C-alpha positions in Angstrom: -79.7 -57.6 -1.9 -83.2 -56.7 -3.0 -84.5 -54.4 -5.7 -85.5 -52.0 -3.0 -82.0 -52.0 -1.6 -80.7 -51.1 -5.0 -83.2 -48.3 -5.4 -82.2 -46.8 -2.0 -78.5 -47.0 -3.0 -79.2 -45.2 -6.3 -81.1 -42.5 -4.4 -78.2 -42.0 -2.0 -75.7 -42.0 -4.8 -77.7 -39.3 -6.6 -77.8 -37.1 -3.5 -74.1 -37.6 -2.9 -73.3 -36.8 -6.5 -75.2 -33.5 -6.2 -73.3 -32.7 -3.0 -70.0 -33.4 -4.7 -71.0 -31.3 -7.6 -71.9 -28.4 -5.3 -68.5 -28.6 -3.7 -66.7 -28.7 -7.1 -68.7 -25.8 -8.4 -67.8 -23.8 -5.2 -64.1 -24.6 -5.7 -64.4 -23.3 -9.2 -65.9 -20.1 -7.8 -69.3 -20.8 -9.5 -72.0 -19.8 -7.1 -74.7 -18.8 -9.6 -75.7 -22.3 -10.7 -77.1 -25.5 -9.1 -75.8 -28.9 -9.9 -79.1 -29.7 -11.7 -78.6 -26.6 -13.9 -75.1 -27.7 -14.9 -76.6 -31.1 -15.9 -79.0 -29.2 -18.2 -76.0 -27.7 -19.9 -74.7 -31.2 -20.6 -78.1 -32.2 -21.9 -78.0 -29.4 -24.4 -74.4 -30.3 -25.3 -73.2 -29.1 -28.7 -76.7 -29.0 -30.1 -79.1 -26.2 -31.1 -82.3 -27.4 -29.5 -85.9 -26.4 -29.1 -87.1 -26.2 -25.5 -89.4 -29.3 -26.3 -86.3 -31.2 -27.4 -84.5 -30.4 -24.2 -87.5 -31.5 -22.1 -87.8 -34.8 -24.0 -84.0 -35.5 -24.0 -83.5 -34.8 -20.3 -86.8 -36.2 -18.9 -87.5 -32.8 -17.4 -90.8 -31.4 -16.3 -91.9 -28.4 -18.3 -92.0 -26.0 -15.3 -88.6 -27.3 -14.0 -87.0 -26.9 -17.4 -88.4 -23.4 -17.8 -87.1 -22.3 -14.5 -83.6 -23.7 -15.1 -83.5 -22.4 -18.6 -84.5 -18.9 -17.5 -81.7 -19.1 -14.9 -79.1 -20.3 -17.4 -80.0 -17.5 -19.8 -79.9 -14.9 -17.0 -76.4 -16.1 -15.9 -75.1 -16.2 -19.5 -74.5 -19.9 -19.8 -77.2 -20.4 -22.5 -78.2 -18.4 -25.5 -81.9 -18.4 -26.3 -83.2 -17.1 -29.6 -86.6 -17.2 -31.3 -86.8 -19.8 -34.0 -86.7 -18.5 -37.5 -89.4 -20.9 -38.6 -91.8 -20.2 -35.7 -91.3 -17.0 -33.7 -93.4 -18.5 -30.9 -90.8 -21.2 -30.4 -87.3 -20.7 -28.8 -84.0 -22.3 -29.8 -81.3 -22.8 -27.2 -77.6 -23.5 -27.3 -74.6 -23.2 -25.0 -72.9 -19.8 -24.9 -69.1 -19.6 -24.7 -69.4 -19.4 -21.0 -71.5 -22.5 -20.9 -69.1 -24.4 -23.1 -66.2 -23.4 -20.8 -68.0 -24.6 -17.7 -68.8 -27.9 -19.4 -65.1 -28.4 -20.2 -64.1 -27.7 -16.6 -66.7 -30.2 -15.4 -65.4 -32.8 -17.9 -61.9 -32.4 -16.5 -63.1 -33.0 -13.0 -65.2 -36.0 -14.2 -62.1 -37.5 -15.7 -60.3 -37.2 -12.4 -63.1 -38.9 -10.6 -63.2 -41.7 -13.2 -59.4 -42.3 -12.8 -59.9 -42.6 -9.0 -62.7 -45.2 -9.6 -60.9 -47.1 -12.4 -57.4 -47.5 -11.1 -56.8 -50.6 -13.2 -58.3 -52.6 -16.0 -60.4 -54.7 -13.7 -62.0 -51.7 -12.0 -62.6 -50.1 -15.4 -64.5 -53.3 -16.5 -66.5 -53.2 -13.2 -67.5 -49.7 -14.0 -68.5 -50.6 -17.5 -70.6 -53.5 -16.2 -72.3 -51.2 -13.6 -73.1 -48.8 -16.4 -74.6 -51.4 -18.6 -76.7 -52.8 -15.6 -78.0 -49.3 -14.8 -78.9 -48.7 -18.4 -80.7 -52.0 -18.5 -82.7 -51.0 -15.4 -83.6 -47.7 -17.0 -84.8 -49.5 -20.1 -86.9 -52.0 -18.1 -88.4 -49.4 -16.0 -89.2 -47.1 -19.0 -90.7 -50.0 -20.9 -92.8 -51.0 -17.8 -94.1 -47.4 -17.5 -94.9 -47.2 -21.2 -96.2 -50.7 -22.0 -96.4 -52.9 -19.0 -98.1 -53.2 -15.7 -96.6 -52.3 -12.3 -95.5 -55.3 -10.3 -97.2 -53.7 -7.2 -100.7 -55.1 -6.7 
């Protein structure tokens, strides 16, 4: 296995996870959101955020975040209000509809986890995988911020 093999697998897993998300949303009768927009809901979580906080927290591009937020507000999953301190700034939070969808997605996620971690050994394997992927994210982030690329 090479680093490139791992990157290709991560890319395929990401695409497959979006496909699975699409199917699950369709089964729930939710046709007005994309999987990426649902992930924005989870990035907001229980917090009351500024748009800048959301962009920073979720590693979103500004234009992408703006489009997704506009869609989430239009479909009633997110409430957006002007900040009381700075009327030019908006605050966002999940609406009751957004919270309900997140709960449905959490239930499906728990079912997928149970199918992947059928015993203690598989649960430990998933934990190790998670820690490894987090370490990769940290190394890559630090390389982007402070280091030099390994490509000449």
